[in-house]
N, C-alpha and C positions, 0 to 999 in steps of 0.2 A: 558478586565479583565486579569490581570497578576496573574498567579498561579505558584505553585511549583510542579504541577502534573507530575509524571513520567508516561507519556502516551506512551505506546509501539509503537504507530504508528510513533513515532519520533526516533526510533533506539537510545534509550537513553543510550549512552555510553560517556565516557570521551573523550574530544577532543584529538585525537592522536597527537603525536609529529611529526614534519617533520623529514625526514631522508635524509639529504643532500648527504650522501655517497651511497644511494641506487639507482641502475639503474632502473628507472621506465619506460624505453623506451617502453616496451611491452604494457603499459597501453595507449599508444598513437597511437597504430596501428588501422586503420579503420576496421570495421566489418559490415557485412550485417546481420541484425536481422529481419527476415521476410521480409516485404516490405520496411523496414527502413534502409537506409545507414547511419551508425554512424561513426563519425570521430575519436572517442576514446572509451575506455572501461570503462569510469567513468560515473556512473549513479547517478543522484540525487534521493534519495529515497523519497517516499511520506511522507510529514511532516505536521501534523496537527498544525495549528497556530491560529485557532479561530479568524480570522479577516474578516469574511464575513460580509456584511452589512445587513440591514433589508431585510427580505425575503430570507436570506441565499444566497445573490447575490454577486459574486466577483466584485471588484472595481478596479479603476486605481492604487491604492496602491498595490494590488495583482499583477497587470500587471508589475509594476516596479520591484517587488520582483523577479518574475520569469525571467524577461528580464535580470536582473543583473546576473543570473546564467545560461545563455544560452550557455556557453562554455562547459557545461556537454555534454557527448556523447548523453545522453538521460535524459530528465527530466520526472520523474513520478510525476504528480501533486498530491496534497494532496487528501486524501480519501474524496469522494464526494457522498452524498446520492442519491440513484437512485429514491427515492420516499419520500414523507413526513414521512411515517412510518419508514424509514430507519435511521432517525436522532437519535443520542445518546448524543450529546454534543452541547452546545450553540455556535452560530456563526460559524458553519461549513457549507461550501457551498453545494448546490444541483445542479442537472443537469436535473431537471424535469419540470421547468417552462421556459416560453419564456424569462423572465427577467434574469434568471440564465444563459441561453444559450448566451444571449447578453453580459452578464458580462464576461463569460469565453472567448467570442470572442475577447475581449480587451486583454486578457492574451495571447492567441495563436498568435494574430497578432503581439504583441510586441516581443514574443520569436522568431517567424519566421523572423521578421525584423532584428534580430541579428544573423540569421543563425542557430538557435537552432531547436531542435526536442522535442516535448512534447506529452505525452500520459496522459490520465486521469484515476485515480483509481476509480473504481465503487464500492460503499460501501452500505451495509445494516448492521446496527449494531445488529439487532435481539434483544436479551434480554438485551444488555448492553445499556439501556436507562432508561428514567424515564417518567412516565405518563404525566408530565407537558410539555414534549417535543413532545408528540404524538397528532395527530389530535383528537380533542374532548376530550382530557385527558384520552384516553383509555389505556389499558394495552399494552405494547410492545408485539411483536410476537416472537416466538422461535420454535424450533422443538418440545420441550416438555415444560410443565408448571413448570419449575424448575427455581427458582430465583438464580442468580449467587451471590456468595460472592464477590461483587465488588461495586465500587462507580463510579458515573459519576458527572458531574457538570452542574448545571442549573443556572438560574439567581440569586438565593439566595446563591449559593456556592456548596460545595460538599455534595452529598446525596447518600444513598444506591440506587442501581438500583431497579426498580420496579419488582414485580412478573409478569412474562409474561404469555400469554395464548399460547397454542399450535396451530400452524397453522393447519387448516383443510386441508385434502387431496385435496378438491375441490378448495382451494385457491392457490395451488402451481403453476398451469399454469399461473395465472395472475402475480405471483411473478416473474417467469421466464421471462414473457413478459416485466416486468418493467426493468429488466436488458437489454433486447434486445433494448427497446426504449431508455434507457439511453445511450447505445452505439451509437445509431443513433443520439441522441441529441449531444453527444460528437463530432461526426464527423461534425455535422452541426455547432458546435461552433469552428471548425477549428483544433481540435486535430488530431494528426497523428495516433492515435490508443487509445486503452484502456487497463487497467490492471484490471482483475476481482480480487477483494479483497476476498480471501478465507483463510485468516490468522488471527492471533492475537485474537482468541476467539469471532469473530463476526459471523454473521448469517450462512454463508456457513461452517465455521469452527465448529460452534455449531452442525450442521448436521453431520459433519465428525466424531466427537469424541463421544465415548460411554458414557462418564460421563454426557454430556449434551443432548444426543439424546437417549430417551427411547421409541421411536415410535415403533409400531408393524405393520406398513403398509409398503408400497414399498420404503419408505425413512428411514427406521430404522431397527435395528437388525444386519444383516450381514454387513460385509465391503462393499459388492457389493451394498447393499441398501443405506448405509450411504454415498457412493461416488456418488450416482445417481444425487443429486441436483447439485453438482459441475459439473458433466459431462453435464447435460442438460443446465445449465446456459452458460457454455463455448461454447457449441454447438450453442445455440441461438445467442450469441454475435458474434461468428465467422461467422455464416451464414449471419448476418446483415451487418457487416463491413469488413469481410475478415479475415481469420485465420492469415494472415501475418501482421495484425494490432492488434492482440489480444494476450495479455499475462495474466498470472495468478500468484498470490502470495500465497505461502504456508509457514506454520511455524510448522513443525512436532513436535517440543518439547516445544513450548511456553505454559506456564500455565496461561497467562493473560486471564482475563474474566472467571476464574474458569473452564477452560476446561482441559481435560486430556483424554488419551485413554489407554486401556489395552494393545494394541499391535501396537504402533505407526509405527514401521518399516513395518509391513504387510499392515497397512492402507495406508500409504503414498506411498509405492511401488505400490500398486494397483491403487491409485489415479492417479499417473503419467502414469502408464500403460494404463489406460482408456483414458487419455488425449492425449497420443502419436498419435493416428490415426487422430486427428483433425489437426495436423501440425501447432500448434500455434507458434507465433513468439518467445516466450520465456516463461520460468518459472523462477520466482524470489523467492528464498528460504532464509528465515531467519534461520540461523544456530543457534541451541541452544536456550537458553532462551532470549527472546527479550530484548535487552538492557542490557544483563547480560552475564553469562557464555556461551561461544560458544560450550562448551563440557560438559553439565550438566549430560549426561548419554551417553553410547555408541549408536551411530547411524551411519549407513552406507549410507552416501549421494551418494556415487558412485553407489550403488545398486539401490537407488531411481531414480537416473538420467538415468540409463542404457537404458530404452526403448525410451527415449525422444531424438529426433534428432535436436530440435531447440536450440536456445541460452539458456545458463544457467547463471543466475545472482545470486551471493551470497551476503550476507548482514549480518552484525552484528560485529561491532567493528574493522573493518579493517583499517589499515593505509597504507601509500604509499608502504612500504616494503612488508607487508603481502599481499596486493592486487597484487603487481607485482609478488610475488611468486606463488599465487594461479592461476593467469592467465598463467604464464610461464609453470607451471606444467600441465596445461590442465584440472585442476579440476573445472575450471570455465571459462566462456568466458568474463564476465564483472563483476564489483564489484560496489555495491551500497553503497553510503555514506549518512548518515543522518545528525546528528548534525554538523559535519564539514562543510557541505554546508550551514547551517544556518549562521555561523559566518564568512564564507569565500566565498563570491560570486564568486571569481576567484580561487576556489579550484584546478581545473586542472592545471592552471599555477603554483600555489604554489607547487604542487606535482612534476611537471616537473622540476622546478628550485630548489627544496629542500628548499624553503623559509619557514620561520616560519609561523605558523597559528595564526589567531586572537583568543583570548580567547572568550568563549561563555558566554553570560549573561543569566543565567538560569531564572532570574526573568521576562524576557520578552518573554519567549517561547510561552505562551498561552494567546491570547487576547492582546489588546492594540492598539497602533498606529504605526507610522514609527520607533519609537525607538526600537532597538533590532530586527528590521525587514528589513528595507531597508537602515539603516545607518551604517552597517559594512563596513569598508574601503577595497577597492581593493589595490593591491600593488602600483599602480600609484596614 
């Protein structure tokens, strides 16, 4: 299904120009990220492409797509639901069935055969879903029974998201265990690690923000309570597969999914402060509005980062020149690229050589076949 959806999981920015005169040498220095030894500082961001097969199972086509991009320092594979209830869009892959694990094994084997490194983004969409995608046609779950002013897409096309029900306190331990089990499944599928998706208005982000979280129990109210689910999920995942193979993605300023917070600086400073003792491999930060303005309002990312000693990945509209600058300055250790990696399977080589970038075909981003997926040409 080809759509024109501006899905923020895809770092929806214009394809940046090549900068032939820019010294990008710093981007090709190796770096140790937790237990992962990476050959360069260029990360392929998680990019939803809606090309999973029946049962939300990855295929040989997906394996080819990721194999083509194995020259990235690190591939963060597309957002992948940890359980059936975690699905919010059609044809997105899961990591909760034996068939899905086997499908992903094809992907990781192909990437590793090319010398690449790949982690899986663990996803639960929460309220950004529709009852037609939920088991038994039930309501999606969320921190509170507040419907988002947002749309998703189902077999019939774009629809408003459904009104969710609030997760009961007694259900949260099983939810956390779903993340833990998904991490174990990812390792069984051959992934080098996982990234906990706590950004872009999905379930964990819904718990973090006070616009979407109106709970009055231990997971709502104060910043301490609203960061509790993030902390417990990351703790469980790190205990299961190792902190050095665990990352987390945050988006302090994005409004996608109808989320917002009264005090984002205080909230995300505390979130990182709580994560710091876990000694995770990295934190992956979407700066500004996803796919839009990197500076929509003042925010001190350096203050947010200060307690964290692991690798710091930045994301949102960087090109070769700005990526080199942010790494050279020490403000980040690595830079994630979204759409440029879709159209340029050999993006690291193009940035190194200052070669022009392929144009992106926006009509083939979401759903479909090999066209606009595995047929973008490399330089050779």
